[in-house]
C-alpha positions in Angstrom: 167.5 101.3 60.5 167.1 97.8 59.2 163.4 98.3 58.7 164.0 101.7 57.0 166.5 100.1 54.6 164.0 97.4 53.7 161.2 99.9 53.1 163.5 101.9 50.8 164.7 98.8 49.0 161.0 98.0 48.3 160.5 101.5 47.0 163.6 101.2 44.8 162.3 98.0 43.3 159.0 99.6 42.6 160.7 102.7 41.0 162.7 100.3 38.8 159.5 98.6 37.7 158.0 101.9 36.6 156.0 102.8 39.8 155.4 106.6 40.0 153.7 108.9 42.4 150.3 108.5 40.7 150.5 104.8 41.5 150.7 105.5 45.3 146.9 105.5 45.7 144.0 103.5 47.0 141.4 101.4 45.2 138.6 103.3 43.5 136.1 101.9 46.0 137.9 103.4 49.0 137.8 106.8 47.4 134.2 106.7 46.2 132.0 104.5 48.4 131.1 105.6 51.9 132.1 103.3 54.8 129.0 101.3 55.7 129.8 101.0 59.4 132.5 101.1 62.0 134.0 104.1 63.7 133.3 106.5 60.8 130.2 105.3 58.9 129.4 107.3 55.8 132.8 108.7 55.4 134.5 108.8 52.0 138.2 109.6 51.7 138.7 112.3 49.1 141.6 112.3 46.6 142.8 115.6 48.1 142.9 114.0 51.6 144.8 111.0 50.2 147.3 113.3 48.4 147.9 115.1 51.6 148.6 111.9 53.4 150.9 110.6 50.7 152.9 113.9 50.7 153.2 113.6 54.5 154.4 110.0 54.2 157.0 111.0 51.6 158.3 113.7 53.9 158.5 111.3 56.8 160.5 108.8 54.7 162.8 111.5 53.4 161.8 111.1 49.8 161.1 113.8 47.2 157.6 115.2 46.6 157.5 112.8 43.6 158.2 109.8 45.8 161.8 109.3 44.7 164.7 108.5 47.0 167.3 111.2 47.0 171.0 110.1 46.7 171.7 111.6 50.1 169.1 109.2 51.7 170.6 106.3 49.8 174.0 107.1 51.2 172.6 107.6 54.7 171.2 104.0 54.5 174.3 102.5 53.0 172.5 101.8 49.7 174.8 104.0 47.6 176.0 101.0 45.7 172.6 101.0 44.1 172.8 104.5 42.8 172.6 104.9 39.1 175.0 107.4 37.5 
């Protein structure tokens, strides 16, 4: 639970600083240049694939589809003192 609290605190900080769902992305190069070698040479990650991965990550974290932390999740982690009314 400690690691989950830390991850959510980091997310809260980013939200406070104006980070939104559109900011949860990868560099342009990753999405547009094929991998030169390795396990998957020539593969390019599409924006659609990345969006699917981000959505799945949000679900696993218990966040909303917009990447926000619900008040119920904050209470579960004992972070309810950080809730803004």
